[in-house]
C-alpha positions in Angstrom: -11.2 11.0 91.0 -9.4 12.4 88.2 -11.1 14.6 85.6 -10.6 14.1 82.0 -9.1 17.0 80.1 -11.3 19.2 78.2 -11.0 18.6 74.5 -11.7 22.3 74.0 -8.6 23.2 76.0 -6.2 20.3 76.1 -6.7 18.7 72.7 -6.9 20.3 69.2 -10.0 19.6 67.4 -9.6 17.0 64.7 -8.9 18.5 61.2 -11.2 17.7 58.4 -9.5 15.9 55.6 -9.5 18.0 52.4 -11.9 16.9 49.8 -10.5 14.4 47.3 -9.7 15.8 44.0 -12.0 14.4 41.2 -10.2 12.0 38.7 -10.9 10.6 35.5 -14.6 10.8 34.3 -15.5 12.7 37.4 -13.5 15.6 36.1 -15.4 15.7 32.8 -18.9 14.9 34.1 -19.8 18.4 35.4 -18.6 20.0 32.1 -20.6 17.5 30.1 -23.6 18.1 32.1 -23.3 21.8 31.8 -22.9 21.6 28.0 -25.7 19.2 27.7 -28.0 21.4 29.8 -27.2 24.8 28.1 -27.0 23.4 24.6 -30.4 21.7 25.1 -31.8 24.8 26.7 -30.7 27.3 24.0 -30.9 25.2 20.8 -34.1 23.2 21.8 -36.5 25.6 20.1 -34.7 25.2 16.7 -34.6 21.3 17.3 -38.3 21.2 18.0 -39.1 23.1 14.8 -36.8 20.7 12.9 -38.5 17.7 14.6 -42.0 18.7 13.8 -41.4 19.8 10.3 -39.3 16.7 9.8 -42.1 14.5 10.9 -44.4 16.1 8.4 -41.8 15.6 5.6 -41.4 12.0 6.4 -45.2 11.6 6.3 -45.7 13.5 3.1 -44.4 10.6 0.9 -47.5 8.6 1.6 -49.8 11.7 1.8 -48.7 12.5 -1.8 -49.5 9.0 -3.2 -53.1 9.4 -1.8 -53.5 13.1 -2.7 -52.3 12.9 -6.2 -53.3 9.2 -7.1 -55.7 10.4 -9.9 -52.6 11.8 -11.8 -49.8 9.3 -10.9 -51.8 6.1 -11.3 -53.4 4.6 -14.3 -55.4 1.5 -15.3 -53.2 -1.2 -16.6 -53.6 -1.7 -20.4 -52.2 -4.1 -22.9 -49.7 -2.3 -24.8 -47.7 0.8 -24.1 -47.3 3.6 -26.6 -43.9 4.7 -27.8 -42.3 7.1 -25.5 -42.2 9.8 -28.2 -45.9 9.7 -28.7 -46.4 10.2 -24.8 -44.1 13.2 -25.0 -45.9 14.5 -28.1 -49.3 14.3 -26.1 -47.8 16.3 -23.2 -46.4 19.0 -25.4 -49.7 19.2 -27.3 -51.4 20.0 -23.9 -48.6 22.4 -22.9 -47.0 23.9 -26.0 -45.5 26.7 -24.0 -42.8 24.4 -22.3 -39.7 22.7 -23.6 -38.9 19.2 -22.5 -36.4 19.2 -19.7 -36.6 15.5 -18.9 -38.8 12.4 -19.2 -39.5 9.7 -16.5 -41.1 6.8 -18.3 -43.7 4.9 -16.4 -41.8 2.7 -13.8 -44.5 0.3 -13.0 -47.5 -1.1 -14.9 -50.1 1.2 -13.0 -47.9 4.4 -13.0 -48.1 7.3 -15.4 -45.2 8.8 -17.4 -44.0 12.1 -16.3 -42.9 14.6 -18.9 -41.0 17.4 -17.2 -41.2 20.8 -19.0 -39.2 23.9 -18.4 -39.8 27.6 -19.3 -43.6 27.3 -18.4 -45.0 30.7 -17.4 -46.0 30.7 -13.8 -43.8 27.9 -12.7 -40.8 28.6 -10.4 -37.5 28.6 -12.3 -36.2 25.9 -10.0 -39.2 23.7 -10.6 -40.5 21.8 -13.6 -44.0 21.3 -14.7 -44.7 17.6 -14.6 -47.3 16.5 -17.2 -48.8 13.0 -16.3 -49.4 10.9 -19.3 -51.2 7.5 -19.5 -48.6 5.3 -21.2 -51.3 3.0 -22.6 -53.6 5.6 -24.1 -51.7 8.7 -24.3 -54.3 10.6 -22.2 -53.0 13.6 -20.3 -54.2 13.1 -16.8 -53.1 16.5 -15.3 -50.1 18.4 -14.4 -48.3 19.5 -11.2 -45.1 21.4 -10.3 -42.2 19.1 -9.4 -39.1 19.8 -7.4 -35.8 18.1 -6.8 -34.4 14.7 -7.9 -36.9 12.7 -5.7 -39.9 14.1 -7.8 -41.4 16.1 -4.9 -44.9 17.3 -5.9 -46.5 20.5 -4.4 -47.4 19.0 -0.9 -44.0 17.5 -0.3 -42.2 20.6 -1.9 -44.0 22.9 0.5 -43.1 20.9 3.5 -39.5 20.5 2.3 -39.0 24.3 2.1 -40.6 24.7 5.6 -38.4 22.1 7.0 -35.1 23.5 5.2 -35.5 27.3 5.6 -39.0 28.2 7.0 -39.6 30.1 3.8 -36.9 32.6 4.6 -34.5 31.7 1.8 -30.8 31.3 2.4 -30.9 33.1 5.8 -33.5 30.6 6.8 -31.1 27.7 6.2 -29.2 28.9 9.1 -31.8 27.5 11.5 -31.7 24.1 10.1 -27.8 24.1 10.0 -27.8 25.3 13.6 -30.1 22.3 14.6 -27.8 19.8 12.8 -24.6 21.4 14.2 -25.9 21.0 17.7 -28.1 17.8 17.7 -25.0 15.5 17.9 -23.6 17.6 20.8 -26.8 17.3 22.8 -27.3 13.8 21.9 -23.7 12.7 22.6 -23.4 14.4 25.8 -26.7 13.0 27.0 -25.7 9.6 25.9 -22.4 9.8 27.9 -24.3 11.1 31.0 -26.9 8.3 30.8 -24.1 5.6 30.7 -22.5 7.2 33.8 -25.7 6.9 35.8 -26.2 3.2 35.9 -26.6 3.1 39.8 -28.6 6.3 39.7 -31.1 5.0 37.2 -31.8 2.1 39.4 -32.5 4.5 42.2 -34.9 6.4 40.0 -37.2 3.5 39.6 -40.5 3.9 41.3 -39.9 7.5 41.9 -42.2 10.3 40.8 -42.0 14.0 39.6 -38.8 15.4 38.3 -36.7 12.3 39.1 -39.1 10.1 37.1 -39.0 12.6 34.2 -35.2 12.5 34.4 -35.2 8.7 34.1 -37.7 8.7 31.1 -35.7 11.5 29.5 -32.4 9.6 29.8 -33.8 6.3 28.6 -35.6 7.7 25.6 -32.5 9.8 24.7 -30.2 6.8 25.0 -32.4 4.6 22.7 -32.7 7.3 20.1 -29.2 8.8 20.3 -27.8 6.8 17.4 -30.6 8.0 15.2 -30.1 11.6 16.3 -26.2 11.4 15.6 -27.0 10.0 12.1 -29.6 12.7 11.4 -27.2 15.4 12.6 -24.4 14.0 10.4 -26.4 13.6 7.2 -28.1 16.9 7.7 -24.8 18.6 7.7 -23.9 17.0 4.5 -25.8 19.4 2.3 -26.1 22.4 4.7 -24.9 25.7 3.5 -21.5 26.2 5.4 -20.6 22.8 7.0 -21.7 21.2 3.7 -19.2 23.2 1.8 -16.4 22.1 4.1 -17.4 18.4 3.8 -17.4 18.7 -0.1 -13.9 20.3 0.2 -12.7 17.4 2.3 -14.2 14.8 -0.1 -12.5 16.6 -3.0 -9.2 16.7 -1.2 -9.2 13.0 -0.6 -10.5 12.2 -4.0 -13.8 11.1 -3.0 -16.1 13.5 -4.8 -19.1 12.4 -6.7 -17.9 11.5 -10.3 -19.7 12.9 -13.3 -20.7 11.4 -16.7 -19.2 12.7 -19.9 -22.1 13.9 -22.1 -20.1 15.3 -25.0 -21.6 13.8 -28.3 -19.3 13.0 -31.3 -21.9 13.2 -34.2 -23.3 16.1 -36.3 -26.6 16.7 -34.6 -27.1 20.6 -34.5 -30.6 21.6 -33.5 -31.1 19.0 -30.7 -33.1 20.2 -27.8 -36.0 21.9 -29.6 -37.4 18.7 -30.9 -35.8 16.2 -28.7 -37.8 13.0 -28.3 -39.8 13.1 -31.5 -37.4 10.9 -33.6 -36.4 11.7 -37.2 -35.3 15.2 -38.1 -34.9 17.7 -35.2 -36.8 20.9 -35.0 -33.8 22.7 -36.5 -33.7 20.5 -39.5 -30.0 20.4 -39.6 -29.3 16.9 -37.9 -30.9 13.7 -37.0 -32.2 12.5 -33.6 -32.7 8.8 -33.1 -35.4 9.8 -30.6 -36.3 8.8 -26.9 -37.3 5.3 -27.6 -34.0 4.2 -29.2 -32.2 6.1 -26.4 -34.1 4.3 -23.8 -33.5 0.9 -25.5 -29.7 1.8 -25.6 -29.9 2.4 -21.9 -31.8 -0.8 -21.2 -29.2 -2.8 -23.1 -26.5 -1.3 -20.6 -28.7 -2.7 -17.7 -30.4 0.4 -16.5 -33.7 -0.7 -15.2 -36.6 1.4 -13.9 -37.0 3.9 -12.6 -35.1 6.1 -15.0 -35.0 9.7 -16.2 -34.0 10.8 -19.7 -32.5 14.2 -20.1 -32.4 15.6 -23.7 -29.1 17.1 -25.1 -28.5 20.5 -23.6 -26.9 21.9 -26.8 -25.8 20.9 -30.3 -22.6 19.1 -28.8 -24.3 17.3 -26.0 -25.7 13.7 -25.7 -28.8 12.3 -24.0 -28.3 11.4 -20.5 -30.3 8.4 -19.0 -29.9 8.0 -15.3 -31.4 5.7 -12.8 -33.3 7.5 -9.9 -34.1 4.8 -7.5 -33.1 5.9 -4.1 -34.4 2.7 -2.3 -32.3 0.0 -1.2 -30.5 -1.3 -3.3 -29.7 2.1 -4.6 -29.6 2.2 -8.4 -27.8 5.3 -9.7 -26.2 4.1 -12.9 -26.2 6.5 -15.8 -25.2 6.4 -19.5 -24.7 9.0 -22.2 -26.2 8.1 -25.6 -25.3 9.9 -28.9 -28.4 11.4 -30.4 -26.9 11.0 -34.0 -26.7 7.1 -33.8 -28.1 5.9 -30.5 -24.7 4.6 -29.3 -23.7 4.7 -25.7 -20.6 6.9 -25.5 -20.0 6.8 -21.7 -21.2 4.7 -18.7 -21.0 5.6 -15.0 -21.8 3.0 -12.5 -22.8 3.6 -8.9 -20.4 0.6 -7.9 -17.6 2.8 -9.2 -18.4 5.7 -7.0 -15.6 6.4 -4.2 -16.7 5.3 -0.8 -17.3 8.7 0.6 -19.5 9.5 -2.4 -21.6 6.4 -1.8 -21.8 7.2 2.0 -23.1 10.7 1.2 -25.7 9.2 -1.2 -26.9 6.8 1.3 -26.8 9.3 4.2 -28.9 11.8 2.3 -31.4 9.2 1.2 -31.8 8.0 4.7 -32.2 11.5 6.1 -35.0 12.2 3.4 -36.8 8.9 4.1 -36.2 7.3 0.7 -33.4 4.7 1.4 -35.6 2.0 3.0 -39.0 3.3 1.8 -41.9 3.3 4.3 -39.8 1.6 7.0 -37.4 4.6 6.7 -40.2 7.1 6.8 -41.8 5.5 9.8 -38.4 5.4 11.6 -37.9 9.1 10.9 -41.3 10.0 12.2 -40.6 8.0 15.4 -37.3 9.9 15.9 -39.0 13.2 15.3 -41.7 12.4 18.0 -39.1 11.1 20.5 -37.0 14.3 20.0 -40.0 16.6 20.5 -40.9 14.5 23.7 -37.3 14.9 25.1 -37.4 18.6 24.5 -40.7 19.0 26.3 -39.4 16.8 29.2 -36.2 18.8 29.3 -37.9 22.1 29.7 -40.4 20.7 32.3 -37.3 19.5 34.3 -35.6 22.9 34.0 -38.8 24.6 35.3 -39.1 22.1 38.1 -35.4 22.7 39.0 -36.3 26.3 39.9 -39.2 25.0 42.0 -41.7 26.7 39.9 -40.0 30.0 39.4 -40.2 31.8 36.1 -36.8 30.5 35.1 -35.3 27.2 36.1 -32.2 27.3 38.4 -28.9 27.1 36.3 -26.2 24.8 36.9 -23.1 26.1 38.7 -20.2 27.7 36.8 -16.6 26.5 37.0 -17.0 22.9 35.6 -14.2 23.5 33.1 -11.8 24.4 35.9 -12.1 20.9 37.4 -10.7 19.4 34.1 -6.8 18.6 34.3 -4.9 20.6 31.8 -3.7 17.4 30.0 -7.3 16.7 29.2 -8.6 20.3 28.9 -5.9 21.5 26.3 -6.5 18.6 23.7 -10.3 18.9 24.3 -10.2 22.7 23.5 -8.1 22.0 20.3 -10.6 19.5 19.1 -13.5 22.0 19.8 -11.6 24.7 17.8 -11.1 22.4 14.8 -14.9 21.5 14.9 -15.9 25.1 15.4 -13.9 25.9 12.3 -15.5 23.3 10.0 -18.9 23.7 11.7 -19.3 27.5 12.0 -22.8 27.2 13.4 -21.4 25.1 16.2 -18.3 27.1 16.8 -19.8 30.7 16.7 -22.6 30.0 19.1 -20.3 28.2 21.5 -17.8 31.1 21.5 -20.7 33.6 22.1 -22.0 31.4 24.9 -18.6 31.2 26.6 -18.1 35.0 26.3 -21.5 35.7 27.7 -21.1 33.2 30.5 -17.7 34.5 31.4 -19.0 38.1 31.5 -22.0 37.1 33.7 -19.7 35.1 36.1 -17.4 38.0 36.4 -20.2 40.3 37.0 -21.7 38.1 39.6 -18.2 37.7 41.3 -17.7 41.4 41.5 -21.1 42.1 42.8 -20.8 39.4 45.4 -17.4 40.9 46.6 -19.0 44.4 46.9 -21.8 43.0 48.9 -19.3 41.1 51.0 -17.5 44.3 51.7 -20.5 46.2 52.6 -21.6 43.5 55.0 -18.2 43.5 56.6 -18.2 47.2 57.1 -21.7 47.2 58.6 -20.6 44.6 61.1 -17.6 46.7 62.0 
């Protein structure tokens, strides 16, 4: 009998094949996963506040209609009073104010708003809205109003809460931080979701963390487009990124055009008695009055709702502008000479540059006015989904650590797997974005610095421990 040779002596053990180097998407997935994980983990508190306050803001439109119905609605009458008489009634009730603008009743059952400035006790950035019955001239009350959408106290309070948490300009950093990172979290999550087709199938029927992961991914994928849109539109009028966007629009000739409101006639004294008709308060010129100004604007095709702004000084004209933000957007405006009631300039929304229109539509969608109630319901739904995703994300993180105080982090070194031909252009794009979106770039740079420092510290501590173990074995 012959004996087979021992593999331990006569044959070299088979050499394991080196692990295959990842290619294509496989090189970017760990980096995308790490970015999604840490961005969500660190920015989620800000996003949660934005989501909850945004939900309240979207709901405030209908809430205001109910809360202030006694002022904003009237019984339909037979004949409306001249606009000048309605303004006179408002000034009689509040002689301490000056007419800053007038919003004629846009519907049969709606009151006219006379906006007064310089009223003691009213914020300088706000106006006192005096509500007048257009049929009887009765003053139905007054409330502070803010912004071009005519926000009354409830919506104004929620708006400030959502925008800056009542912390002023410094507080606006929180909302800009949320908008600067929402698109990163949503975009990375969407890419990860599309890359897990087979994994998602395996998650069906599972429980616990894997079930939460499947729900988190599905909800995020369905809402991702909405999140991306909210992020982009939120940045449009943010403090720092918004300034960059404005500069870009100006550079390409797509800034919002303005109406020329320089009048030609001799009408010194306008402003003090604007809207009364006949001689102005100064007695040195003639003002055709609000009713003729409104008629001139109607002749140019400006339908309700509109706002009439009296001349700012002796050389200015009336400005009448449409203020409808719902689709189709009506934002035409005209300048009317107070001396003769002639239209001296017209600005049509159709003539706006594309980026100016896009900015207008984006802001109106973000604030819930573009499609009315449907827009507001959609925003409330997105806010609730975002809040649910954040709660699920934190729960999965905690479960990842198996119940420890802090969830187990993802391993470092994901960037090292990305080939240079991909990594270098990627870093260049991130650098450009960080320059134009400082509240994206600065936190990202800080995170990288802290992560590298902690990684180096852990590496050195591991080497020292390894050296001590080696010495002990020796």
